[in-house]
BAPAVEX-761357 format. One line per field, with one value per atom (N, C-alpha, C): atom name; residue in three letters; x, y, z. Coordinates in steps of 0.001 Angstrom, whole numbers. Example, Ala and Ser with C-alpha at 12.3 -4.5 7.8 and 13.67 -1.06 7.14 Angstrom:
BEGIN
at c(N	CA	C	N	CA	C) .
aa c(ala	ala	ala	ser	ser	ser) .
X c(13190	12300	13200	12850	13670	12900) .
Y c(-5690	-4500	-3300	-2250	-1060	30) .
Z c(7800	7800	7800	7080	7140	7870) .
END
This chain:
BEGIN
at c(N	CA	C	N	CA	C	N	CA	C	N	CA	C	N	CA	C	N	CA	C	N	CA	C	N	CA	C	N	CA	C	N	CA	C	N	CA	C	N	CA	C	N	CA	C	N	CA	C	N	CA	C	N	CA	C	N	CA	C	N	CA	C	N	CA	C	N	CA	C	N	CA	C	N	CA	C	N	CA	C	N	CA	C	N	CA	C	N	CA	C	N	CA	C	N	CA	C	N	CA	C	N	CA	C	N	CA	C	N	CA	C	N	CA	C	N	CA	C	N	CA	C	N	CA	C	N	CA	C	N	CA	C	N	CA	C	N	CA	C	N	CA	C	N	CA	C	N	CA	C	N	CA	C	N	CA	C	N	CA	C	N	CA	C	N	CA	C	N	CA	C	N	CA	C	N	CA	C	N	CA	C	N	CA	C	N	CA	C	N	CA	C	N	CA	C	N	CA	C	N	CA	C	N	CA	C	N	CA	C	N	CA	C	N	CA	C	N	CA	C	N	CA	C	N	CA	C	N	CA	C	N	CA	C	N	CA	C	N	CA	C	N	CA	C	N	CA	C	N	CA	C	N	CA	C	N	CA	C	N	CA	C	N	CA	C	N	CA	C	N	CA	C	N	CA	C	N	CA	C	N	CA	C	N	CA	C	N	CA	C	N	CA	C	N	CA	C	N	CA	C	N	CA	C	N	CA	C	N	CA	C	N	CA	C	N	CA	C	N	CA	C	N	CA	C	N	CA	C	N	CA	C	N	CA	C	N	CA	C	N	CA	C	N	CA	C	N	CA	C	N	CA	C	N	CA	C	N	CA	C	N	CA	C	N	CA	C	N	CA	C	N	CA	C	N	CA	C	N	CA	C	N	CA	C	N	CA	C	N	CA	C	N	CA	C	N	CA	C	N	CA	C	N	CA	C	N	CA	C	N	CA	C	N	CA	C	N	CA	C	N	CA	C	N	CA	C	N	CA	C	N	CA	C	N	CA	C	N	CA	C	N	CA	C	N	CA	C	N	CA	C	N	CA	C	N	CA	C	N	CA	C	N	CA	C	N	CA	C	N	CA	C	N	CA	C	N	CA	C	N	CA	C	N	CA	C	N	CA	C	N	CA	C	N	CA	C	N	CA	C	N	CA	C	N	CA	C	N	CA	C	N	CA	C	N	CA	C	N	CA	C	N	CA	C	N	CA	C	N	CA	C	N	CA	C	N	CA	C	N	CA	C	N	CA	C	N	CA	C	N	CA	C	N	CA	C	N	CA	C	N	CA	C	N	CA	C	N	CA	C	N	CA	C	N	CA	C	N	CA	C	N	CA	C	N	CA	C	N	CA	C	N	CA	C	N	CA	C	N	CA	C	N	CA	C	N	CA	C	N	CA	C	N	CA	C	N	CA	C	N	CA	C	N	CA	C	N	CA	C	N	CA	C	N	CA	C	N	CA	C	N	CA	C	N	CA	C	N	CA	C	N	CA	C	N	CA	C	N	CA	C	N	CA	C	N	CA	C	N	CA	C	N	CA	C	N	CA	C	N	CA	C	N	CA	C	N	CA	C	N	CA	C	N	CA	C	N	CA	C	N	CA	C	N	CA	C	N	CA	C	N	CA	C	N	CA	C	N	CA	C	N	CA	C	N	CA	C	N	CA	C	N	CA	C	N	CA	C	N	CA	C	N	CA	C	N	CA	C	N	CA	C	N	CA	C	N	CA	C	N	CA	C	N	CA	C	N	CA	C	N	CA	C	N	CA	C	N	CA	C	N	CA	C	N	CA	C	N	CA	C	N	CA	C	N	CA	C	N	CA	C	N	CA	C	N	CA	C	N	CA	C	N	CA	C	N	CA	C	N	CA	C	N	CA	C	N	CA	C	N	CA	C	N	CA	C	N	CA	C	N	CA	C	N	CA	C	N	CA	C	N	CA	C	N	CA	C	N	CA	C	N	CA	C	N	CA	C	N	CA	C	N	CA	C	N	CA	C	N	CA	C	N	CA	C	N	CA	C	N	CA	C	N	CA	C	N	CA	C	N	CA	C	N	CA	C	N	CA	C	N	CA	C	N	CA	C	N	CA	C	N	CA	C	N	CA	C	N	CA	C	N	CA	C	N	CA	C	N	CA	C	N	CA	C	N	CA	C	N	CA	C	N	CA	C) .
aa c(met	met	met	gly	gly	gly	lys	lys	lys	lys	lys	lys	thr	thr	thr	ser	ser	ser	arg	arg	arg	leu	leu	leu	pro	pro	pro	gly	gly	gly	phe	phe	phe	his	his	his	leu	leu	leu	thr	thr	thr	leu	leu	leu	gly	gly	gly	leu	leu	leu	ser	ser	ser	leu	leu	leu	thr	thr	thr	tyr	tyr	tyr	ile	ile	ile	ser	ser	ser	phe	phe	phe	leu	leu	leu	val	val	val	leu	leu	leu	ile	ile	ile	pro	pro	pro	leu	leu	leu	phe	phe	phe	ser	ser	ser	leu	leu	leu	ile	ile	ile	leu	leu	leu	tyr	tyr	tyr	ser	ser	ser	ala	ala	ala	arg	arg	arg	leu	leu	leu	ser	ser	ser	pro	pro	pro	thr	thr	thr	glu	glu	glu	tyr	tyr	tyr	trp	trp	trp	ser	ser	ser	ile	ile	ile	ile	ile	ile	thr	thr	thr	asn	asn	asn	asp	asp	asp	arg	arg	arg	val	val	val	leu	leu	leu	ala	ala	ala	ala	ala	ala	phe	phe	phe	arg	arg	arg	val	val	val	ser	ser	ser	phe	phe	phe	ser	ser	ser	ser	ser	ser	thr	thr	thr	leu	leu	leu	ile	ile	ile	ala	ala	ala	ala	ala	ala	val	val	val	val	val	val	asp	asp	asp	gly	gly	gly	phe	phe	phe	phe	phe	phe	gly	gly	gly	phe	phe	phe	ile	ile	ile	leu	leu	leu	ala	ala	ala	trp	trp	trp	val	val	val	leu	leu	leu	thr	thr	thr	arg	arg	arg	tyr	tyr	tyr	ala	ala	ala	phe	phe	phe	phe	phe	phe	gly	gly	gly	lys	lys	lys	arg	arg	arg	val	val	val	ile	ile	ile	asp	asp	asp	ala	ala	ala	leu	leu	leu	ile	ile	ile	asp	asp	asp	leu	leu	leu	pro	pro	pro	phe	phe	phe	ala	ala	ala	ile	ile	ile	pro	pro	pro	thr	thr	thr	ala	ala	ala	val	val	val	ala	ala	ala	gly	gly	gly	ile	ile	ile	thr	thr	thr	leu	leu	leu	ser	ser	ser	tyr	tyr	tyr	leu	leu	leu	phe	phe	phe	thr	thr	thr	ala	ala	ala	asn	asn	asn	ser	ser	ser	lys	lys	lys	leu	leu	leu	gly	gly	gly	arg	arg	arg	phe	phe	phe	leu	leu	leu	met	met	met	asp	asp	asp	his	his	his	asp	asp	asp	ile	ile	ile	asn	asn	asn	ile	ile	ile	ala	ala	ala	thr	thr	thr	thr	thr	thr	asn	asn	asn	ala	ala	ala	ser	ser	ser	ile	ile	ile	val	val	val	ile	ile	ile	ala	ala	ala	leu	leu	leu	thr	thr	thr	phe	phe	phe	ile	ile	ile	gly	gly	gly	ile	ile	ile	pro	pro	pro	phe	phe	phe	val	val	val	val	val	val	arg	arg	arg	thr	thr	thr	val	val	val	gln	gln	gln	pro	pro	pro	val	val	val	leu	leu	leu	gln	gln	gln	glu	glu	glu	phe	phe	phe	asp	asp	asp	lys	lys	lys	glu	glu	glu	leu	leu	leu	glu	glu	glu	glu	glu	glu	ala	ala	ala	ser	ser	ser	ile	ile	ile	ser	ser	ser	leu	leu	leu	gly	gly	gly	ala	ala	ala	asn	asn	asn	phe	phe	phe	tyr	tyr	tyr	lys	lys	lys	thr	thr	thr	phe	phe	phe	leu	leu	leu	lys	lys	lys	val	val	val	ile	ile	ile	leu	leu	leu	pro	pro	pro	ser	ser	ser	val	val	val	leu	leu	leu	pro	pro	pro	ala	ala	ala	leu	leu	leu	ile	ile	ile	thr	thr	thr	gly	gly	gly	phe	phe	phe	ala	ala	ala	met	met	met	ala	ala	ala	phe	phe	phe	ala	ala	ala	arg	arg	arg	gly	gly	gly	leu	leu	leu	gly	gly	gly	glu	glu	glu	tyr	tyr	tyr	gly	gly	gly	ser	ser	ser	val	val	val	ile	ile	ile	phe	phe	phe	ile	ile	ile	ala	ala	ala	ser	ser	ser	asn	asn	asn	met	met	met	pro	pro	pro	tyr	tyr	tyr	glu	glu	glu	ser	ser	ser	glu	glu	glu	ile	ile	ile	val	val	val	pro	pro	pro	arg	arg	arg	leu	leu	leu	ile	ile	ile	val	val	val	gln	gln	gln	lys	lys	lys	leu	leu	leu	leu	leu	leu	asn	asn	asn	phe	phe	phe	asp	asp	asp	tyr	tyr	tyr	lys	lys	lys	gly	gly	gly	ala	ala	ala	ser	ser	ser	ala	ala	ala	ile	ile	ile	gly	gly	gly	thr	thr	thr	ala	ala	ala	met	met	met	leu	leu	leu	val	val	val	cys	cys	cys	ala	ala	ala	phe	phe	phe	ile	ile	ile	leu	leu	leu	leu	leu	leu	leu	leu	leu	ile	ile	ile	ile	ile	ile	asn	asn	asn	leu	leu	leu	leu	leu	leu	gln	gln	gln	his	his	his	arg	arg	arg	leu	leu	leu	gln	gln	gln	arg	arg	arg	arg	arg	arg	leu	leu	leu	asn	asn	asn) .
X c(147305	147544	148478	148172	149005	150369	151307	152680	152755	153265	153364	154639	154577	155744	155949	157189	157510	157744	157658	157902	156625	156777	155644	155281	154029	153633	154438	154805	155561	157060	157537	158971	159796	159410	160192	160200	159081	159003	159895	159766	160572	162063	162391	163787	164346	163555	164005	164219	163277	163423	164653	164876	166030	167337	167424	168645	168869	167791	167913	168400	167841	168241	169717	170130	171530	172453	172032	172878	173136	172078	172227	173002	172780	173381	174719	174967	176188	177039	176489	177309	177849	177007	177461	178552	178402	179509	180800	180701	181905	182536	181702	182209	182872	182312	182911	184282	184400	185698	186726	186325	187252	187651	186698	187010	187980	187777	188685	190088	190168	191482	192150	191346	191904	192667	192493	193260	194742	195047	196442	197108	198365	199132	199443	199721	200058	201208	202199	203337	202911	202074	201598	200737	199860	198974	199775	200734	201551	202391	202863	203666	202842	201564	200701	200371	199931	199440	200571	201804	202937	203748	203233	203894	203913	204986	205135	203982	203545	202449	201142	200902	199680	199691	200820	200913	200739	201276	201104	199644	198956	197529	196709	197042	196358	196605	197822	198138	197332	197253	196500	195016	194467	193029	192648	193364	192978	193253	194359	194652	193675	193399	192471	191061	190636	189291	189146	190179	190126	190028	190838	190779	189413	188900	187591	186484	186548	185520	185564	186769	186888	186310	186614	186057	184538	184045	182592	181956	182620	182077	181974	183000	183006	181970	182063	181152	179750	179644	178322	177534	178240	177581	177130	177975	177604	176392	176371	175223	173946	174051	172879	172406	173338	172987	172260	172781	172169	170782	170652	169359	168327	168778	167863	167499	168475	168284	167847	168040	167773	166774	166030	165105	165610	165795	166338	165858	165998	165567	166453	165831	166566	166930	166368	166703	166307	165134	164683	165543	166031	166902	168209	168802	170045	169815	168677	168359	168244	167697	167587	168940	169793	171107	171999	171724	172516	172461	171304	171122	171595	172137	172566	173602	174614	175555	174917	173747	173034	172406	172007	171195	172016	173164	173935	174946	175266	176315	177654	178445	179728	180663	180514	181343	181040	179769	179387	179997	179991	180613	182101	182768	184193	184506	183712	183916	183676	182630	182320	183433	183916	184981	186288	186571	187802	187750	186567	186430	186553	186017	186000	187399	188306	189635	190736	190358	191353	191262	192142	192210	190988	190099	188905	187876	187959	186998	187682	186885	187432	188108	187490	188090	189432	189488	190734	191830	191487	192487	192943	192006	192370	193352	193086	193973	195351	195364	196647	197443	196753	197442	198142	197636	198234	199039	199458	200302	199680	198355	197648	197132	197703	197330	196551	195284	194437	194136	193836	193519	194718	194432	195421	196363	196015	196807	195977	196610	195878	194802	194991	193960	192661	192769	191564	190813	191546	190893	190093	190677	189978	188721	188807	187644	186529	186887	185875	185218	186016	185462	184636	185021	184236	182872	182862	181611	180620	181094	180149	179818	180569	180343	179568	179517	178910	177414	176644	175215	174998	175899	175735	175796	176691	176814	175606	175226	174112	172827	172528	171266	171259	172419	172465	172328	172950	172947	171667	171121	169973	168770	168338	167186	167451	168693	169020	168917	169385	169276	167818	167014	165601	164859	165236	164555	165183	166250	166929	166005	165958	165099	165721	165139	165696	165548	164686	164560	165864	166608	167909	168878	168837	169693	169294	168001	167521	167846	167761	168085	169558	170404	171840	172154	171515	171757	171213	170047	169463	170306	171137	172009	173336	173469	174647	175674	175451	176417	176252	177364	177283	177011	176895	176530	177575	178859	179922	179963	179792	179787	178548	177426	176195	176354	176998	177207	178088	179185	180144	179618	178841	178411	177023	176190	174803	174485	174769	174354	175261	176580	177514	177458	177391	177303	176076	174978	173768	173876	174645	174754	175943	176909	178159	177973	177110	176928	176452	175512	175038	176140	176946	178053	179077	179356	180283	179709	178400	177753	177889	177620	177770	179203	180153	181568	181898	181410	181683	181076	179865	179219	179954	180383	181144	182485	183109	184391	184230	183207	182975	182629	181830	181462	182674	183511	184677	185728	185810	186836	186644	185404	185148	184827	184978	184635	185606	185049	185856	185556	184271	183891	184321	184096	184403	185895	186667	188095	188913	188592	189447	189428	188382	188303	189046	189215	189834	191280	191633	192995	193864	195176	196096	196243	195838	195886	197295	198285	199677	200034	200561	200992	202017	201910	202775	202505	201648	201413	199936	199083	197667	196732	197196	196373	195671	194349	193561	193378	193009	192878	191803	190588	189599	190093	190852	191384	192416	193243	194232	193552	192474	191737	191159	190547	189997	191106	192260	193385	193822	193862	194248	193187	191924	190858	190935	191250	191395	192570	193570	194739	194583	193347	193009	193820	194250	194942	193907	193101	192009	192506	193594	194132	194629	195331	195812	194675	193637	192485	191752	191576	190865	191672	192990	193832	193770	193876	193804	192415	191383	190020	189762	190297	190140	190856	192074	192821	192082	191509	190731	189508	188879	187689	188019	189115	189503	189857	190639	191027	189811	188911	187714	186824	186690	185852	186407	187725	188337	188130	188359	188189	186741	185811	184397	183944	184512	184175	184636	185842	186344	185472	185075	184229	182869	182296	180987	181064	182155	182323	182448	183160	183281	181932	181163	179835	178923	178989	178154	178525	179822	180268	179795	179876	179403	177892	177164	175718	175326	176063	175781	176067	177170	177476	176421	175931	174902	173605	173246	172005	172110) .
Y c(152721	151293	150857	149670	149149	148732	148736	148357	146854	146441	145022	144451	143228	142540	141233	140858	139609	138461	138761	137730	136976	135683	134866	135158	134942	135144	134229	134735	133945	133983	134918	134974	135217	136208	136564	135413	134735	133627	132466	132092	130969	131319	132584	133004	132944	133395	133337	131917	131029	129629	128990	129342	128780	129240	130547	131073	130486	130295	129683	128249	127522	126127	126039	126882	126877	127289	128243	128731	127636	126947	125938	124715	124307	123073	123268	124465	124675	125799	127015	128176	128167	127858	127885	126854	125573	124623	125042	125551	125978	127201	128131	129322	128945	127958	127493	126879	126119	125532	126611	127629	128722	129486	129729	130428	129633	128319	127487	127503	127479	127528	128877	129929	131267	131399	130450	130482	130231	129592	129304	130559	130702	131785	131417	132381	132060	131079	131195	130274	128854	128717	127390	126777	127589	127085	126621	127434	127086	125840	125709	124544	123261	123354	122160	121736	122687	122312	122029	122432	122135	120947	120257	119039	118004	117242	116283	115280	114809	113836	114471	115716	116419	116663	117121	117374	116089	114976	113688	113262	113518	113166	114010	115297	116155	115664	115274	114769	113526	112591	111357	111662	112526	112819	113507	114564	115335	114570	113863	113107	111958	111219	110091	110565	111655	112184	112706	113374	113905	112778	111735	110594	109933	109730	109088	109925	111257	112120	112092	112032	111934	110609	109527	108213	108231	108834	108948	109749	110838	111654	110889	110104	109356	108235	107354	106209	106608	107667	108142	108663	109362	109841	108659	107641	106459	105769	105619	104984	105796	107108	107966	107887	107840	107736	106431	105318	104010	103938	104428	104371	105291	106329	107283	106894	106398	106209	104796	103805	102425	101761	100819	99992	98549	97942	96586	95900	94583	93789	94092	94351	94645	96114	96963	98383	98988	98631	99189	98720	97500	96979	97760	97974	98742	100180	100747	102115	102216	101191	101189	100971	100147	99880	101115	102064	103294	104011	103953	104659	103855	102667	101817	102498	103198	103880	104926	105464	106397	105685	104434	103732	103015	102459	101660	102526	102188	102931	102797	103848	103808	102764	102491	101453	100085	99848	98577	98488	99607	99629	99333	99890	99650	98210	97618	96213	95308	95589	94784	94869	96074	96254	95621	95724	95117	93601	93020	91572	91186	92025	91718	91666	92501	92604	91941	91156	90382	88919	88108	86692	85903	86513	85800	85592	86387	86269	85710	85210	84661	85748	86932	88028	88421	88503	88859	87833	86551	85501	85561	85836	85936	87093	88232	89379	89110	88470	88182	87136	86188	85187	85840	86999	87729	88937	88892	89930	91317	91367	92650	92858	93807	94082	95390	95295	96481	96827	95814	96057	96675	97591	98290	99183	99531	100463	101711	102707	103925	103661	102601	102243	101865	101238	100870	102107	103179	104427	104998	104983	105491	104675	103350	102491	102810	102979	103287	104638	105636	106964	106968	106156	106040	105429	104441	103754	104698	105505	106373	107654	107956	109203	109096	107896	107784	108098	107855	108227	109723	110557	112004	112414	111789	112124	111615	110370	109773	110542	110825	111490	112965	113546	114929	115014	114077	114102	113497	112503	111763	112653	113555	114405	115309	115784	116649	115877	114644	113816	113485	113294	112986	114176	115389	116591	117162	116539	117053	116960	118031	118099	117269	116121	115237	115808	116813	117435	118122	118640	119243	118186	117032	115928	115459	115340	114902	115936	117218	118271	118233	117984	117898	116737	115592	114420	114650	115317	115580	116541	117358	118291	117662	116376	115655	115330	115729	115425	113980	113298	111936	111983	110799	110737	111406	111153	111674	113195	113775	115230	115818	115131	115577	115543	114494	114354	115475	115768	116768	118193	118455	119818	120165	119154	119422	118882	117598	116956	117340	117167	117398	118814	119881	121228	121425	120734	120865	120121	119057	118206	118603	119312	119599	120326	121364	122004	121025	120150	119152	118160	117802	116869	117481	118755	119436	119507	119729	119734	118377	117307	115968	115683	116132	115973	116689	117924	118699	118040	117505	116843	115563	114801	113581	113925	115000	115427	115853	116665	117140	115986	115041	113883	113022	112810	111961	112615	113930	114631	114440	114342	114162	112735	111795	110403	109787	109020	108390	106896	106582	105216	104152	104371	103333	103187	104258	104240	103522	103752	103212	101692	101071	99617	98955	99680	99075	99536	100707	101219	100757	100808	100420	101514	102760	103894	104151	103908	104124	105603	106222	107615	107784	108898	109276	108479	107455	106614	106550	106114	105921	106478	107448	108070	109289	109342	110468	111497	112709	113794	113521	113050	112769	111775	110763	109789	110435	111339	112043	112952	113606	114462	113640	112494	111612	111121	110792	110329	111391	112637	113721	113955	113804	113946	112845	111632	110528	110747	111470	111789	113113	113672	114920	116115	116039	117153	117977	118720	119452	120619	121238	122343	121846	120719	120157	119740	119120	118678	119867	120932	122113	122826	122869	123520	122771	121452	120642	120737	120717	120825	122150	123230	124542	124614	124066	124050	123232	122107	121272	122035	122758	123530	124602	125317	126400	125831	124766	124157	123644	122963	122433	123554	124635	125763	126415	126607	127236	126382	125077	124188	124140	124046	124004	125344	126449	127762	127858	127367	127383	126530	125345	124458	125097	125735	126377	127576	128330	129450	128943	127842	127244	126765	126147	125674	126846	127917	129101	129731	129775	130347	129512	128196	127312	127441	127583	127729	129015	130105	131367	131283	130625	130469	129615	128607	127736	128495	129329	130109	131137) .
Z c(-55796	-55881	-54767	-54246	-53180	-53687	-52774	-53119	-53305	-54447	-54746	-54133	-53758	-53210	-53947	-54143	-54843	-53875	-52594	-51592	-51268	-51017	-50625	-49174	-48800	-47395	-46474	-45314	-44359	-44570	-45403	-45710	-44453	-43647	-42455	-41443	-41292	-40342	-40774	-42043	-42520	-42541	-42875	-42849	-41435	-40471	-39077	-38590	-38942	-38544	-39206	-40470	-41183	-40552	-40250	-39642	-38253	-37496	-36170	-36279	-37234	-37453	-37841	-38777	-39222	-38083	-37275	-36183	-35155	-34740	-33700	-34184	-35428	-35918	-36618	-37135	-37923	-37360	-37296	-36986	-35557	-34575	-33178	-32912	-33340	-33131	-33819	-35067	-35772	-35103	-34670	-33998	-32671	-31974	-30713	-30962	-32051	-32405	-32690	-33421	-33746	-32480	-31573	-30335	-29470	-29419	-28615	-29213	-30534	-31186	-30983	-30784	-30603	-29296	-28383	-27144	-27390	-28516	-28837	-29407	-29090	-29703	-31140	-32009	-33403	-33521	-32624	-32668	-32328	-31289	-30896	-31992	-32557	-33618	-34826	-35241	-36399	-36124	-34893	-34531	-34601	-34241	-34245	-35672	-36499	-37833	-38820	-38469	-39356	-38866	-37867	-37409	-38533	-38641	-39743	-39791	-38631	-38601	-39074	-38686	-39097	-40601	-41136	-42569	-43369	-42859	-43533	-43534	-42405	-42331	-43304	-43428	-44397	-45822	-46103	-47445	-47761	-46822	-47043	-47217	-46360	-46407	-47713	-48079	-49257	-50551	-50631	-51849	-52036	-50961	-51053	-51368	-50730	-50968	-52385	-52888	-54250	-55273	-55105	-56025	-55963	-54742	-54587	-55213	-55065	-55638	-57158	-57730	-59192	-59684	-58991	-59364	-59229	-58150	-57962	-59088	-59498	-60572	-61879	-62188	-63453	-63438	-62448	-62416	-61961	-61163	-60771	-61950	-62856	-64067	-64929	-65059	-65862	-65263	-63942	-63290	-63499	-63333	-63543	-64984	-65921	-67342	-67637	-67118	-67364	-66739	-65505	-64826	-65474	-66150	-66777	-68194	-68962	-70391	-70782	-69936	-70335	-69391	-69964	-69180	-69236	-68085	-68038	-66766	-66758	-65601	-64389	-63257	-62033	-61860	-62711	-62643	-61296	-60799	-59528	-58369	-58457	-57400	-57360	-58552	-58621	-58166	-58551	-58150	-56633	-56002	-54540	-53869	-54486	-53902	-53897	-54806	-54850	-53505	-52838	-51568	-50369	-50595	-49477	-48581	-49134	-48235	-47328	-47734	-46874	-45684	-45885	-44905	-43839	-44223	-43269	-42538	-41286	-40575	-41292	-41248	-41942	-41354	-40063	-39450	-40057	-40340	-40971	-42366	-43089	-44412	-44315	-43317	-43140	-42811	-41929	-41559	-42763	-43531	-44718	-45752	-46011	-46993	-46526	-45228	-44716	-44827	-44615	-44792	-46259	-47130	-48564	-49156	-48665	-49271	-48460	-47444	-46702	-47116	-46559	-46936	-46499	-45720	-45261	-46362	-47435	-48528	-49767	-50705	-51947	-52773	-52800	-53541	-52945	-51620	-50964	-51218	-51147	-51427	-52884	-53797	-55213	-55436	-54813	-54973	-54368	-53208	-52572	-53340	-53970	-54796	-55988	-56407	-57525	-57035	-55771	-55166	-55241	-55079	-55046	-53624	-52936	-51556	-51488	-51171	-51076	-49631	-48834	-47424	-46712	-45800	-44976	-45782	-47009	-47806	-48093	-48703	-49053	-50103	-50893	-51875	-51180	-50010	-49264	-48788	-48461	-48055	-49212	-50412	-51600	-51864	-51717	-51954	-50962	-49691	-48671	-48945	-49302	-49579	-50857	-51836	-53067	-52773	-51912	-51563	-50904	-49974	-49247	-50022	-51091	-51811	-53095	-53692	-55026	-55054	-53979	-54059	-54264	-53756	-53908	-55377	-56127	-57548	-58325	-58083	-58834	-58595	-57332	-57011	-57397	-57652	-58122	-59633	-60338	-61798	-62372	-61723	-62253	-62567	-61672	-62020	-63220	-63382	-64515	-65820	-65838	-67034	-67353	-66305	-66522	-67115	-66734	-67221	-68493	-68968	-70159	-71375	-72128	-73310	-74439	-74723	-75735	-77152	-77311	-78630	-79044	-78069	-78377	-78901	-78281	-78712	-80108	-80338	-81647	-82722	-82377	-83336	-83715	-82736	-83009	-83942	-83686	-84531	-85944	-86026	-87347	-88170	-87507	-88209	-88609	-88342	-88809	-87756	-86518	-85463	-85008	-84752	-84236	-82732	-82129	-80714	-79830	-80121	-79259	-79308	-80489	-80608	-79943	-80094	-79431	-77920	-77447	-75994	-75462	-76169	-75696	-75842	-76895	-77183	-76631	-76439	-76048	-74656	-74437	-73191	-72033	-72208	-71102	-70539	-71376	-70792	-69903	-70223	-69411	-68083	-68087	-66898	-66027	-66606	-65909	-64584	-64468	-63152	-62083	-62431	-61464	-61134	-62129	-61897	-60952	-61107	-60210	-58800	-58698	-57383	-56712	-57451	-56901	-56492	-57312	-56982	-55676	-55527	-54314	-53086	-53213	-52087	-51704	-52707	-52424	-51788	-52276	-51716	-50258	-49983	-48622	-47687	-48183	-47352	-47038	-48039	-47829	-46953	-46981	-46213	-44711	-44283	-42860	-42460	-43390	-43099	-42091	-41168	-40124	-39962	-39805	-39437	-40414	-41712	-42690	-42936	-42694	-43022	-41955	-40685	-39624	-39574	-40134	-40099	-41262	-42350	-43526	-43720	-43203	-43357	-42192	-42377	-41306	-40262	-40613	-39692	-39154	-39972	-39571	-39718	-38657	-38771	-39883	-40585	-41702	-42979	-42923	-44094	-44493	-43584	-43930	-42858	-42122	-41081	-41650	-41495	-41987	-40874	-41265	-40302	-39247	-39595	-38548	-37509	-37944	-36991	-36073	-36606	-35800	-34782	-35183	-34253	-33113	-33437	-32398	-31473	-32039	-31233	-30236	-30654	-29750	-28678	-29045	-28051	-26993	-27426	-26474	-25536	-26019	-25189	-24451	-24482	-23788	-24303	-25558	-26184	-26957	-26204	-26819	-27678	-27271	-28060	-29411	-29410	-30668	-31573	-30983	-31773	-32373	-31590	-32099	-33174	-33024	-34029	-35356	-35293	-36520	-37135	-36290	-36791	-37478	-36929	-37551	-38892	-38946	-40215	-41266	-40840	-41761	-42258	-41359	-41712	-42741	-42532	-43448	-44821	-44855	-46133	-46895	-46183	-46826	-47348	-46558	-46981	-48237	-48296	-49465	-50714	-50582	-51734	-52206	-51265	-51637	-52222	-51730	-52281	-53735	-54013	-55389	-56297	-55799	-56600	-56857	-55847	-56013	-56956	-56901	-57836	-59264	-59434	-60767	-61271	-60383	-60775	-61137	-60354	-60630	-61963	-62248	-63514	-64694	-64555	-65618	-65821	-64705	-64790	-65501	-65222	-65884	-67381	-67749	-69168	-69867	-69156	-69725	-69940	-68953	-69076	-70200) .
END
């Protein structure tokens, strides 16, 4: 008898094409960044990334992105739930608007949001009349990152809710559990891995966001300056070593956080299975 194989025809070809694609678009640019940073001595590298302005930019970027990703996770799940479980007038319009941040340039989103929260708009005047200042503050950064990140959560959670076996939900209710207990014990564990994936994607997207933030934030060093803006500033000043050092530190921090999130998601998925 011939030797059986579990691989589909064309495995080696498609694997080679995939690795080539990943190498050219991801691995080679990242490896080049690391090599350029390696020109710095450990003392020089440490001096750059521990600079007060750099540390402040990291604090603003990671704190704002984390808050925005949490908000995206909460409201993204609600949006996915409503779009999946209910039928109402205008549902298709709302479903299409979810993808709007994917379609428009981030700079356009930043300009629109900055206009919305300044005195030029009715909303901005209303907020200022009540001593609520959102534009040019760190809150504006969170709003911009929330806007560009929420589609990742909705589009990740929505298919899982659509494929969820409603017989499990009905069985739980028939056994005497109320809706809230059914949601916590039956529905949420099934959706949680996808929700964590959406959270991670929104977090990763927001961490590198530049266009929408620079138009709505004040970009003040030590206060509201994000890491991507600081990197661009150093590049404009021809400080390539400083830009590469900060970029490498950002890459390592982001990789570690995303690795932890993915390990948590994998562990939850295994427990669910």
